[in-house]
Backbone as XML, in Angstrom:
<?xml version="1.0"?>
<chain id="A" units="angstrom">
  <residue number="1" name="MET">
    <atom name="N" x="-3.979" y="-12.479" z="-8.938"/>
    <atom name="CA" x="-3.389" y="-12.986" z="-7.711"/>
    <atom name="C" x="-3.745" y="-12.053" z="-6.553"/>
  </residue>
  <residue number="2" name="LYS">
    <atom name="N" x="-4.201" y="-12.664" z="-5.478"/>
    <atom name="CA" x="-4.532" y="-11.879" z="-4.290"/>
    <atom name="C" x="-3.254" y="-11.540" z="-3.537"/>
  </residue>
  <residue number="3" name="GLU">
    <atom name="N" x="-3.230" y="-10.336" z="-2.954"/>
    <atom name="CA" x="-2.084" y="-9.925" z="-2.154"/>
    <atom name="C" x="-2.563" y="-9.309" z="-0.844"/>
  </residue>
  <residue number="4" name="ILE">
    <atom name="N" x="-1.717" y="-9.401" z="0.165"/>
    <atom name="CA" x="-1.992" y="-8.815" z="1.465"/>
    <atom name="C" x="-0.743" y="-8.061" z="1.900"/>
  </residue>
  <residue number="5" name="HIS">
    <atom name="N" x="-0.929" y="-6.964" z="2.592"/>
    <atom name="CA" x="0.189" y="-6.181" z="3.096"/>
    <atom name="C" x="0.672" y="-6.792" z="4.411"/>
  </residue>
  <residue number="6" name="ALA">
    <atom name="N" x="1.944" y="-6.651" z="4.707"/>
    <atom name="CA" x="2.529" y="-7.224" z="5.926"/>
    <atom name="C" x="1.781" y="-6.789" z="7.178"/>
  </residue>
  <residue number="7" name="THR">
    <atom name="N" x="1.382" y="-5.525" z="7.242"/>
    <atom name="CA" x="0.683" y="-5.056" z="8.448"/>
    <atom name="C" x="-0.687" y="-5.721" z="8.596"/>
  </residue>
  <residue number="8" name="GLU">
    <atom name="N" x="-1.359" y="-5.996" z="7.471"/>
    <atom name="CA" x="-2.657" y="-6.684" z="7.545"/>
    <atom name="C" x="-2.493" y="-8.102" z="8.079"/>
  </residue>
  <residue number="9" name="LEU">
    <atom name="N" x="-1.460" y="-8.789" z="7.621"/>
    <atom name="CA" x="-1.213" y="-10.149" z="8.096"/>
    <atom name="C" x="-0.804" y="-10.125" z="9.572"/>
  </residue>
  <residue number="10" name="ALA">
    <atom name="N" x="0.006" y="-9.164" z="9.950"/>
    <atom name="CA" x="0.403" y="-9.028" z="11.354"/>
    <atom name="C" x="-0.819" y="-8.787" z="12.239"/>
  </residue>
  <residue number="11" name="ASN">
    <atom name="N" x="-1.760" y="-7.984" z="11.757"/>
    <atom name="CA" x="-2.983" y="-7.726" z="12.529"/>
    <atom name="C" x="-3.806" y="-8.997" z="12.704"/>
  </residue>
  <residue number="12" name="LYS">
    <atom name="N" x="-3.848" y="-9.835" z="11.678"/>
    <atom name="CA" x="-4.564" y="-11.110" z="11.808"/>
    <atom name="C" x="-3.934" y="-11.953" z="12.925"/>
  </residue>
  <residue number="13" name="LEU">
    <atom name="N" x="-2.603" y="-11.974" z="12.976"/>
    <atom name="CA" x="-1.915" y="-12.722" z="14.023"/>
    <atom name="C" x="-2.187" y="-12.110" z="15.398"/>
  </residue>
  <residue number="14" name="LYS">
    <atom name="N" x="-2.138" y="-10.784" z="15.482"/>
    <atom name="CA" x="-2.391" y="-10.100" z="16.757"/>
    <atom name="C" x="-3.803" y="-10.379" z="17.257"/>
  </residue>
  <residue number="15" name="ASN">
    <atom name="N" x="-4.742" y="-10.532" z="16.322"/>
    <atom name="CA" x="-6.141" y="-10.790" z="16.689"/>
    <atom name="C" x="-6.435" y="-12.278" z="16.861"/>
  </residue>
  <residue number="16" name="ASP">
    <atom name="N" x="-5.372" y="-13.076" z="16.873"/>
    <atom name="CA" x="-5.487" y="-14.534" z="17.058"/>
    <atom name="C" x="-6.349" y="-15.219" z="16.004"/>
  </residue>
  <residue number="17" name="GLU">
    <atom name="N" x="-6.370" y="-14.656" z="14.783"/>
    <atom name="CA" x="-7.075" y="-15.323" z="13.690"/>
    <atom name="C" x="-6.255" y="-16.528" z="13.252"/>
  </residue>
  <residue number="18" name="LYS">
    <atom name="N" x="-6.942" y="-17.570" z="12.822"/>
    <atom name="CA" x="-6.231" y="-18.750" z="12.318"/>
    <atom name="C" x="-5.715" y="-18.421" z="10.915"/>
  </residue>
  <residue number="19" name="VAL">
    <atom name="N" x="-4.413" y="-18.402" z="10.770"/>
    <atom name="CA" x="-3.807" y="-18.143" z="9.470"/>
    <atom name="C" x="-2.781" y="-19.226" z="9.177"/>
  </residue>
  <residue number="20" name="ASN">
    <atom name="N" x="-2.739" y="-19.655" z="7.926"/>
    <atom name="CA" x="-1.748" y="-20.620" z="7.458"/>
    <atom name="C" x="-0.724" y="-19.856" z="6.632"/>
  </residue>
  <residue number="21" name="ILE">
    <atom name="N" x="0.455" y="-19.693" z="7.203"/>
    <atom name="CA" x="1.519" y="-18.965" z="6.520"/>
    <atom name="C" x="2.567" y="-19.969" z="6.053"/>
  </residue>
  <residue number="22" name="ILE">
    <atom name="N" x="2.943" y="-19.868" z="4.789"/>
    <atom name="CA" x="3.995" y="-20.728" z="4.248"/>
    <atom name="C" x="5.143" y="-19.841" z="3.784"/>
  </residue>
  <residue number="23" name="ASP">
    <atom name="N" x="6.303" y="-20.073" z="4.345"/>
    <atom name="CA" x="7.515" y="-19.334" z="4.001"/>
    <atom name="C" x="8.286" y="-20.166" z="2.978"/>
  </residue>
  <residue number="24" name="VAL">
    <atom name="N" x="8.458" y="-19.618" z="1.777"/>
    <atom name="CA" x="9.085" y="-20.373" z="0.681"/>
    <atom name="C" x="10.571" y="-20.050" z="0.485"/>
  </residue>
  <residue number="25" name="ARG">
    <atom name="N" x="11.164" y="-19.347" z="1.450"/>
    <atom name="CA" x="12.586" y="-18.996" z="1.329"/>
    <atom name="C" x="13.479" y="-20.220" z="1.559"/>
  </residue>
  <residue number="26" name="GLU">
    <atom name="N" x="14.750" y="-20.043" z="1.276"/>
    <atom name="CA" x="15.746" y="-21.088" z="1.487"/>
    <atom name="C" x="16.073" y="-21.198" z="2.978"/>
  </residue>
  <residue number="27" name="ASP">
    <atom name="N" x="16.656" y="-22.327" z="3.360"/>
    <atom name="CA" x="16.955" y="-22.601" z="4.768"/>
    <atom name="C" x="17.758" y="-21.497" z="5.439"/>
  </residue>
  <residue number="28" name="GLU">
    <atom name="N" x="18.797" y="-21.021" z="4.757"/>
    <atom name="CA" x="19.662" y="-20.008" z="5.371"/>
    <atom name="C" x="18.925" y="-18.685" z="5.584"/>
  </residue>
  <residue number="29" name="GLU">
    <atom name="N" x="17.935" y="-18.388" z="4.748"/>
    <atom name="CA" x="17.140" y="-17.173" z="4.940"/>
    <atom name="C" x="16.214" y="-17.330" z="6.141"/>
  </residue>
  <residue number="30" name="VAL">
    <atom name="N" x="15.581" y="-18.477" z="6.246"/>
    <atom name="CA" x="14.656" y="-18.738" z="7.352"/>
    <atom name="C" x="15.408" y="-18.744" z="8.681"/>
  </residue>
  <residue number="31" name="ALA">
    <atom name="N" x="16.664" y="-19.169" z="8.675"/>
    <atom name="CA" x="17.473" y="-19.194" z="9.898"/>
    <atom name="C" x="17.641" y="-17.790" z="10.483"/>
  </residue>
  <residue number="32" name="GLN">
    <atom name="N" x="17.466" y="-16.769" z="9.664"/>
    <atom name="CA" x="17.600" y="-15.389" z="10.118"/>
    <atom name="C" x="16.308" y="-14.854" z="10.725"/>
  </residue>
  <residue number="33" name="GLY">
    <atom name="N" x="15.230" y="-15.614" z="10.652"/>
    <atom name="CA" x="13.968" y="-15.196" z="11.244"/>
    <atom name="C" x="12.797" y="-15.623" z="10.386"/>
  </residue>
  <residue number="34" name="ILE">
    <atom name="N" x="11.709" y="-15.970" z="11.076"/>
    <atom name="CA" x="10.500" y="-16.434" z="10.393"/>
    <atom name="C" x="9.291" y="-15.880" z="11.134"/>
  </residue>
  <residue number="35" name="ILE">
    <atom name="N" x="8.204" y="-15.672" z="10.436"/>
    <atom name="CA" x="6.973" y="-15.202" z="11.070"/>
    <atom name="C" x="6.484" y="-16.289" z="12.028"/>
  </residue>
  <residue number="36" name="PRO">
    <atom name="N" x="6.100" y="-15.910" z="13.239"/>
    <atom name="CA" x="5.643" y="-16.907" z="14.210"/>
    <atom name="C" x="4.517" y="-17.780" z="13.646"/>
  </residue>
  <residue number="37" name="GLY">
    <atom name="N" x="4.687" y="-19.088" z="13.758"/>
    <atom name="CA" x="3.672" y="-20.029" z="13.299"/>
    <atom name="C" x="3.756" y="-20.407" z="11.833"/>
  </residue>
  <residue number="38" name="ALA">
    <atom name="N" x="4.657" y="-19.773" z="11.090"/>
    <atom name="CA" x="4.778" y="-20.073" z="9.654"/>
    <atom name="C" x="5.381" y="-21.457" z="9.439"/>
  </residue>
  <residue number="39" name="LYS">
    <atom name="N" x="4.931" y="-22.096" z="8.367"/>
    <atom name="CA" x="5.478" y="-23.390" z="7.954"/>
    <atom name="C" x="6.510" y="-23.121" z="6.870"/>
  </residue>
  <residue number="40" name="HIS">
    <atom name="N" x="7.664" y="-23.759" z="6.961"/>
    <atom name="CA" x="8.721" y="-23.548" z="5.969"/>
    <atom name="C" x="8.671" y="-24.649" z="4.918"/>
  </residue>
  <residue number="41" name="ILE">
    <atom name="N" x="8.360" y="-24.266" z="3.688"/>
    <atom name="CA" x="8.451" y="-25.168" z="2.538"/>
    <atom name="C" x="9.166" y="-24.379" z="1.445"/>
  </residue>
  <residue number="42" name="ARG">
    <atom name="N" x="10.395" y="-24.784" z="1.116"/>
    <atom name="CA" x="11.136" y="-24.067" z="0.074"/>
    <atom name="C" x="10.346" y="-24.067" z="-1.233"/>
  </residue>
  <residue number="43" name="LEU">
    <atom name="N" x="10.490" y="-23.005" z="-2.009"/>
    <atom name="CA" x="9.751" y="-22.856" z="-3.264"/>
    <atom name="C" x="9.861" y="-24.095" z="-4.140"/>
  </residue>
  <residue number="44" name="GLY">
    <atom name="N" x="11.053" y="-24.622" z="-4.293"/>
    <atom name="CA" x="11.263" y="-25.779" z="-5.150"/>
    <atom name="C" x="10.587" y="-27.051" z="-4.645"/>
  </residue>
  <residue number="45" name="GLU">
    <atom name="N" x="10.197" y="-27.079" z="-3.373"/>
    <atom name="CA" x="9.551" y="-28.256" z="-2.796"/>
    <atom name="C" x="8.026" y="-28.194" z="-2.849"/>
  </residue>
  <residue number="46" name="ILE">
    <atom name="N" x="7.477" y="-27.055" z="-3.232"/>
    <atom name="CA" x="6.011" y="-26.897" z="-3.231"/>
    <atom name="C" x="5.312" y="-28.006" z="-4.037"/>
  </residue>
  <residue number="47" name="PRO">
    <atom name="N" x="5.732" y="-28.284" z="-5.285"/>
    <atom name="CA" x="5.009" y="-29.314" z="-6.051"/>
    <atom name="C" x="4.961" y="-30.680" z="-5.363"/>
  </residue>
  <residue number="48" name="GLU">
    <atom name="N" x="6.055" y="-31.080" z="-4.738"/>
    <atom name="CA" x="6.081" y="-32.394" z="-4.112"/>
    <atom name="C" x="5.413" y="-32.423" z="-2.738"/>
  </residue>
  <residue number="49" name="LYS">
    <atom name="N" x="5.102" y="-31.252" z="-2.196"/>
    <atom name="CA" x="4.491" y="-31.200" z="-0.869"/>
    <atom name="C" x="3.030" y="-30.746" z="-0.911"/>
  </residue>
  <residue number="50" name="LEU">
    <atom name="N" x="2.434" y="-30.716" z="-2.102"/>
    <atom name="CA" x="1.032" y="-30.310" z="-2.214"/>
    <atom name="C" x="0.115" y="-31.162" z="-1.343"/>
  </residue>
  <residue number="51" name="ASP">
    <atom name="N" x="0.473" y="-32.425" z="-1.154"/>
    <atom name="CA" x="-0.380" y="-33.309" z="-0.355"/>
    <atom name="C" x="-0.404" y="-32.912" z="1.120"/>
  </residue>
  <residue number="52" name="GLU">
    <atom name="N" x="0.510" y="-32.035" z="1.547"/>
    <atom name="CA" x="0.518" y="-31.538" z="2.926"/>
    <atom name="C" x="-0.432" y="-30.354" z="3.103"/>
  </residue>
  <residue number="53" name="LEU">
    <atom name="N" x="-0.943" y="-29.829" z="2.000"/>
    <atom name="CA" x="-1.824" y="-28.663" z="2.043"/>
    <atom name="C" x="-3.255" y="-29.093" z="1.766"/>
  </residue>
  <residue number="54" name="LYS">
    <atom name="N" x="-4.200" y="-28.390" z="2.389"/>
    <atom name="CA" x="-5.617" y="-28.709" z="2.224"/>
    <atom name="C" x="-6.276" y="-27.686" z="1.311"/>
  </residue>
  <residue number="55" name="LYS">
    <atom name="N" x="-7.045" y="-28.173" z="0.360"/>
    <atom name="CA" x="-7.690" y="-27.269" z="-0.594"/>
    <atom name="C" x="-8.808" y="-26.440" z="0.039"/>
  </residue>
  <residue number="56" name="ASP">
    <atom name="N" x="-9.295" y="-26.842" z="1.217"/>
    <atom name="CA" x="-10.367" y="-26.084" z="1.859"/>
    <atom name="C" x="-9.833" y="-25.064" z="2.875"/>
  </residue>
  <residue number="57" name="GLU">
    <atom name="N" x="-8.522" y="-24.833" z="2.864"/>
    <atom name="CA" x="-7.926" y="-23.836" z="3.751"/>
    <atom name="C" x="-7.249" y="-22.752" z="2.914"/>
  </residue>
  <residue number="58" name="HIS">
    <atom name="N" x="-7.041" y="-21.598" z="3.547"/>
    <atom name="CA" x="-6.411" y="-20.461" z="2.870"/>
    <atom name="C" x="-4.951" y="-20.376" z="3.312"/>
  </residue>
  <residue number="59" name="TYR">
    <atom name="N" x="-4.075" y="-20.058" z="2.370"/>
    <atom name="CA" x="-2.648" y="-19.966" z="2.662"/>
    <atom name="C" x="-2.104" y="-18.589" z="2.299"/>
  </residue>
  <residue number="60" name="TYR">
    <atom name="N" x="-1.253" y="-18.075" z="3.173"/>
    <atom name="CA" x="-0.538" y="-16.817" z="2.937"/>
    <atom name="C" x="0.905" y="-17.178" z="2.637"/>
  </residue>
  <residue number="61" name="MET">
    <atom name="N" x="1.381" y="-16.763" z="1.481"/>
    <atom name="CA" x="2.709" y="-17.137" z="1.015"/>
    <atom name="C" x="3.690" y="-15.993" z="1.259"/>
  </residue>
  <residue number="62" name="VAL">
    <atom name="N" x="4.883" y="-16.337" z="1.767"/>
    <atom name="CA" x="5.881" y="-15.339" z="2.147"/>
    <atom name="C" x="7.261" y="-15.742" z="1.627"/>
  </residue>
  <residue number="63" name="CYS">
    <atom name="N" x="8.029" y="-14.747" z="1.182"/>
    <atom name="CA" x="9.439" y="-14.954" z="0.856"/>
    <atom name="C" x="10.202" y="-13.706" z="1.302"/>
  </residue>
  <residue number="64" name="ARG">
    <atom name="N" x="11.345" y="-13.441" z="0.713"/>
    <atom name="CA" x="12.138" y="-12.282" z="1.128"/>
    <atom name="C" x="11.506" y="-10.958" z="0.685"/>
  </residue>
  <residue number="65" name="SER">
    <atom name="N" x="11.112" y="-10.888" z="-0.608"/>
    <atom name="CA" x="10.603" y="-9.608" z="-1.107"/>
    <atom name="C" x="9.274" y="-9.706" z="-1.847"/>
  </residue>
  <residue number="66" name="GLY">
    <atom name="N" x="8.729" y="-10.911" z="-1.989"/>
    <atom name="CA" x="7.423" y="-11.078" z="-2.617"/>
    <atom name="C" x="7.431" y="-11.748" z="-3.975"/>
  </residue>
  <residue number="67" name="GLY">
    <atom name="N" x="8.594" y="-11.915" z="-4.591"/>
    <atom name="CA" x="8.671" y="-12.521" z="-5.918"/>
    <atom name="C" x="8.450" y="-14.026" z="-5.914"/>
  </residue>
  <residue number="68" name="ARG">
    <atom name="N" x="9.235" y="-14.727" z="-5.107"/>
    <atom name="CA" x="9.102" y="-16.188" z="-5.051"/>
    <atom name="C" x="7.747" y="-16.595" z="-4.477"/>
  </residue>
  <residue number="69" name="SER">
    <atom name="N" x="7.308" y="-15.865" z="-3.472"/>
    <atom name="CA" x="5.995" y="-16.199" z="-2.892"/>
    <atom name="C" x="4.882" y="-15.909" z="-3.893"/>
  </residue>
  <residue number="70" name="GLY">
    <atom name="N" x="5.082" y="-14.925" z="-4.760"/>
    <atom name="CA" x="4.118" y="-14.660" z="-5.819"/>
    <atom name="C" x="4.025" y="-15.831" z="-6.783"/>
  </residue>
  <residue number="71" name="ARG">
    <atom name="N" x="5.186" y="-16.400" z="-7.145"/>
    <atom name="CA" x="5.190" y="-17.571" z="-8.020"/>
    <atom name="C" x="4.525" y="-18.761" z="-7.331"/>
  </residue>
  <residue number="72" name="ALA">
    <atom name="N" x="4.789" y="-18.922" z="-6.032"/>
    <atom name="CA" x="4.172" y="-20.016" z="-5.275"/>
    <atom name="C" x="2.660" y="-19.818" z="-5.198"/>
  </residue>
  <residue number="73" name="THR">
    <atom name="N" x="2.217" y="-18.581" z="-5.004"/>
    <atom name="CA" x="0.784" y="-18.272" z="-4.946"/>
    <atom name="C" x="0.117" y="-18.638" z="-6.264"/>
  </residue>
  <residue number="74" name="GLU">
    <atom name="N" x="0.723" y="-18.233" z="-7.380"/>
    <atom name="CA" x="0.166" y="-18.543" z="-8.690"/>
    <atom name="C" x="0.125" y="-20.052" z="-8.928"/>
  </residue>
  <residue number="75" name="TYR">
    <atom name="N" x="1.150" y="-20.762" z="-8.500"/>
    <atom name="CA" x="1.197" y="-22.215" z="-8.662"/>
    <atom name="C" x="0.070" y="-22.868" z="-7.861"/>
  </residue>
  <residue number="76" name="LEU">
    <atom name="N" x="-0.090" y="-22.448" z="-6.611"/>
    <atom name="CA" x="-1.152" y="-23.025" z="-5.781"/>
    <atom name="C" x="-2.526" y="-22.742" z="-6.383"/>
  </residue>
  <residue number="77" name="GLU">
    <atom name="N" x="-2.744" y="-21.500" z="-6.808"/>
    <atom name="CA" x="-4.034" y="-21.143" z="-7.412"/>
    <atom name="C" x="-4.302" y="-21.999" z="-8.648"/>
  </residue>
  <residue number="78" name="ALA">
    <atom name="N" x="-3.284" y="-22.225" z="-9.462"/>
    <atom name="CA" x="-3.441" y="-23.026" z="-10.682"/>
    <atom name="C" x="-3.786" y="-24.480" z="-10.368"/>
  </residue>
  <residue number="79" name="ASN">
    <atom name="N" x="-3.472" y="-24.901" z="-9.147"/>
    <atom name="CA" x="-3.746" y="-26.272" z="-8.729"/>
    <atom name="C" x="-4.937" y="-26.369" z="-7.787"/>
  </residue>
  <residue number="80" name="GLY">
    <atom name="N" x="-5.761" y="-25.321" z="-7.755"/>
    <atom name="CA" x="-7.012" y="-25.370" z="-7.005"/>
    <atom name="C" x="-6.950" y="-24.975" z="-5.550"/>
  </residue>
  <residue number="81" name="TYR">
    <atom name="N" x="-5.857" y="-24.338" z="-5.119"/>
    <atom name="CA" x="-5.720" y="-23.904" z="-3.729"/>
    <atom name="C" x="-6.061" y="-22.423" z="-3.602"/>
  </residue>
  <residue number="82" name="ASP">
    <atom name="N" x="-6.454" y="-22.020" z="-2.391"/>
    <atom name="CA" x="-6.766" y="-20.629" z="-2.087"/>
    <atom name="C" x="-5.535" y="-20.019" z="-1.430"/>
  </residue>
  <residue number="83" name="ALA">
    <atom name="N" x="-4.856" y="-19.117" z="-2.129"/>
    <atom name="CA" x="-3.606" y="-18.560" z="-1.622"/>
    <atom name="C" x="-3.531" y="-17.058" z="-1.871"/>
  </residue>
  <residue number="84" name="THR">
    <atom name="N" x="-2.791" y="-16.391" z="-0.984"/>
    <atom name="CA" x="-2.575" y="-14.953" z="-1.074"/>
    <atom name="C" x="-1.090" y="-14.680" z="-0.875"/>
  </residue>
  <residue number="85" name="ASN">
    <atom name="N" x="-0.538" y="-13.815" z="-1.692"/>
    <atom name="CA" x="0.863" y="-13.428" z="-1.583"/>
    <atom name="C" x="1.005" y="-12.257" z="-0.611"/>
  </residue>
  <residue number="86" name="MET">
    <atom name="N" x="2.004" y="-12.332" z="0.301"/>
    <atom name="CA" x="2.289" y="-11.177" z="1.156"/>
    <atom name="C" x="3.241" y="-10.268" z="0.398"/>
  </residue>
  <residue number="87" name="GLU">
    <atom name="N" x="2.725" y="-9.128" z="-0.051"/>
    <atom name="CA" x="3.532" y="-8.214" z="-0.849"/>
    <atom name="C" x="4.682" y="-7.644" z="-0.018"/>
  </residue>
  <residue number="88" name="GLY">
    <atom name="N" x="5.832" y="-7.563" z="-0.643"/>
    <atom name="CA" x="7.009" y="-7.011" z="0.024"/>
    <atom name="C" x="7.777" y="-8.020" z="0.856"/>
  </residue>
  <residue number="89" name="GLY">
    <atom name="N" x="7.188" y="-9.184" z="1.114"/>
    <atom name="CA" x="7.862" y="-10.256" z="1.831"/>
    <atom name="C" x="8.385" y="-9.875" z="3.202"/>
  </residue>
  <residue number="90" name="MET">
    <atom name="N" x="9.420" y="-10.597" z="3.619"/>
    <atom name="CA" x="9.988" y="-10.385" z="4.948"/>
    <atom name="C" x="10.630" y="-9.005" z="5.088"/>
  </residue>
  <residue number="91" name="LEU">
    <atom name="N" x="11.040" y="-8.404" z="3.985"/>
    <atom name="CA" x="11.575" y="-7.041" z="4.064"/>
    <atom name="C" x="10.492" y="-6.100" z="4.572"/>
  </residue>
  <residue number="92" name="ALA">
    <atom name="N" x="9.277" y="-6.238" z="4.058"/>
    <atom name="CA" x="8.159" y="-5.411" z="4.512"/>
    <atom name="C" x="7.777" y="-5.781" z="5.937"/>
  </residue>
  <residue number="93" name="TRP">
    <atom name="N" x="7.799" y="-7.072" z="6.249"/>
    <atom name="CA" x="7.445" y="-7.541" z="7.589"/>
    <atom name="C" x="8.368" y="-6.903" z="8.631"/>
  </residue>
  <residue number="94" name="GLU">
    <atom name="N" x="9.659" y="-6.945" z="8.372"/>
    <atom name="CA" x="10.626" y="-6.397" z="9.320"/>
    <atom name="C" x="10.496" y="-4.888" z="9.453"/>
  </residue>
  <residue number="95" name="ASP">
    <atom name="N" x="10.157" y="-4.213" z="8.368"/>
    <atom name="CA" x="10.046" y="-2.759" z="8.389"/>
    <atom name="C" x="8.760" y="-2.260" z="9.029"/>
  </residue>
  <residue number="96" name="GLU">
    <atom name="N" x="7.673" y="-3.052" z="8.937"/>
    <atom name="CA" x="6.373" y="-2.488" z="9.257"/>
    <atom name="C" x="5.578" y="-3.173" z="10.350"/>
  </residue>
  <residue number="97" name="THR">
    <atom name="N" x="6.082" y="-4.236" z="10.933"/>
    <atom name="CA" x="5.304" y="-4.923" z="11.951"/>
    <atom name="C" x="5.979" y="-4.837" z="13.311"/>
  </residue>
  <residue number="98" name="GLU">
    <atom name="N" x="5.175" y="-5.097" z="14.331"/>
    <atom name="CA" x="5.686" y="-5.040" z="15.689"/>
    <atom name="C" x="5.794" y="-6.424" z="16.309"/>
  </residue>
  <residue number="99" name="ILE">
    <atom name="N" x="5.377" y="-7.441" z="15.559"/>
    <atom name="CA" x="5.465" y="-8.794" z="16.094"/>
    <atom name="C" x="6.893" y="-9.278" z="15.931"/>
  </residue>
  <residue number="100" name="PRO">
    <atom name="N" x="7.535" y="-9.689" z="17.012"/>
    <atom name="CA" x="8.921" y="-10.163" z="16.881"/>
    <atom name="C" x="8.976" y="-11.472" z="16.119"/>
  </residue>
  <residue number="101" name="GLU">
    <atom name="N" x="10.088" y="-11.703" z="15.461"/>
    <atom name="CA" x="10.272" y="-12.947" z="14.706"/>
    <atom name="C" x="10.545" y="-14.084" z="15.659"/>
  </residue>
</chain>
């Protein structure tokens, strides 16, 4: 499974790179803050929402600490998608980035 550090993903955003970020946390977690431009799809909804994702695009998966997004990354990879897990999740994002939520 591919992983990216929060600061690397933040740098991609700062450099205006096109990134597809999917936040797999629950609604109440996302209400506390989300990475700018991220799409919210709860982990349990990923299988039924695969048709919303394109196999020719890359996705960065995010959750609170990296566990759920890791499972989502593995699921997407097993189904032919290109995905990377953001290690440390939103905890790392809040601790190490300068981009406001």
